[in-house]
C-alpha positions in Angstrom: 8.4 -0.2 -18.8 10.8 2.2 -16.9 8.1 3.9 -15.7 7.1 0.5 -14.5 10.0 -0.3 -12.5 10.4 3.4 -11.0 6.7 3.1 -10.0 7.2 -0.1 -8.3 10.5 0.9 -6.4 8.7 3.8 -5.4 5.6 2.3 -4.0 7.5 -0.4 -2.2 9.4 2.2 -0.4 6.4 4.0 0.4 5.0 0.6 1.6 7.9 0.2 4.1 7.5 3.9 5.1 3.6 3.6 5.6 4.7 0.4 7.8 7.1 2.2 10.1 5.3 5.4 10.8 2.0 3.0 11.8 1.6 2.4 15.8 0.0 -0.6 15.4 2.8 -2.3 13.2 3.8 -4.8 15.8 0.2 -6.7 14.4 1.3 -7.3 11.0 4.0 -8.3 8.8 6.5 -6.0 7.4 5.5 -6.6 3.9 2.0 -6.7 4.1 1.9 -2.5 3.2 4.8 -2.8 0.9 3.1 -5.6 -1.1 -0.7 -3.8 -1.0 1.3 -0.5 -2.3 2.7 -2.4 -5.1 -0.3 -4.4 -5.9 -2.0 -1.5 -6.3 0.1 0.6 -8.4 0.6 -2.1 -10.8 -3.2 -2.9 -11.5 -3.1 1.2 -11.7 -0.3 1.6 -14.2 -1.4 -1.1 -16.1 -5.2 0.0 -16.5 -3.5 3.6 -17.0 -1.3 2.6 -20.1 -3.9 0.1 -21.5 -6.3 3.4 -21.5 -3.5 5.2 -23.3 -2.3 7.9 -21.0 1.2 7.0 -21.4 1.5 8.1 -24.9 -0.8 11.4 -25.4 0.7 14.9 -24.9 -0.2 16.4 -21.9 -1.0 13.4 -19.7 2.2 11.1 -20.0 2.7 11.8 -16.2 -0.5 10.0 -15.0 1.4 6.5 -15.5 3.9 7.8 -13.7 2.7 9.8 -10.8 -0.8 8.2 -9.7 0.0 4.7 -9.3 2.5 5.9 -6.8 -0.1 8.3 -5.0 -2.8 5.4 -5.2 -0.4 2.5 -3.7 0.7 4.7 -0.9 -2.8 5.5 -0.1 -3.5 1.9 -0.7 -1.5 0.5 2.1 -2.1 3.1 4.0 -5.8 2.5 4.3 -5.3 -1.3 4.5 -2.6 -1.1 7.5 -4.9 1.4 9.2 -7.7 -0.9 9.2 -6.0 -4.1 9.4 -3.9 -2.7 12.6 -6.8 -1.3 14.5 -8.9 -4.6 13.9 -5.8 -7.1 14.9 -5.0 -4.7 17.5 -8.7 -4.9 19.4 -8.8 -8.7 18.4 -5.5 -9.3 20.0 -6.5 -7.5 23.3 -9.7 -9.1 23.6 -8.0 -12.6 23.4 -5.5 -11.8 26.0 -8.6 -10.5 28.2 -10.5 -13.7 28.0 -7.1 -15.8 28.7 -6.6 -13.8 31.6 -10.2 -14.1 33.2 -9.7 -17.8 33.2 
């Protein structure tokens, strides 16, 4: 369970870092990347533990490291696509409102 707690804390931090480095962070909330990061990491941690990677010599690092990497990548992908899409949508709505 210690690995679960460490993975959760590390992915929350990485989600906030992803939010902080995104240029379009004003279009979505601060907790979205952190939430996506934790959800992906917890799901992957459960899968890796269920597959038995946490208790085999030589592959014990998999439930510790890979969920953090997968969670960070998940947060980056979601913030990239959602930020660009929402910025484009907001610009189109503003342009339509200004044309009235």
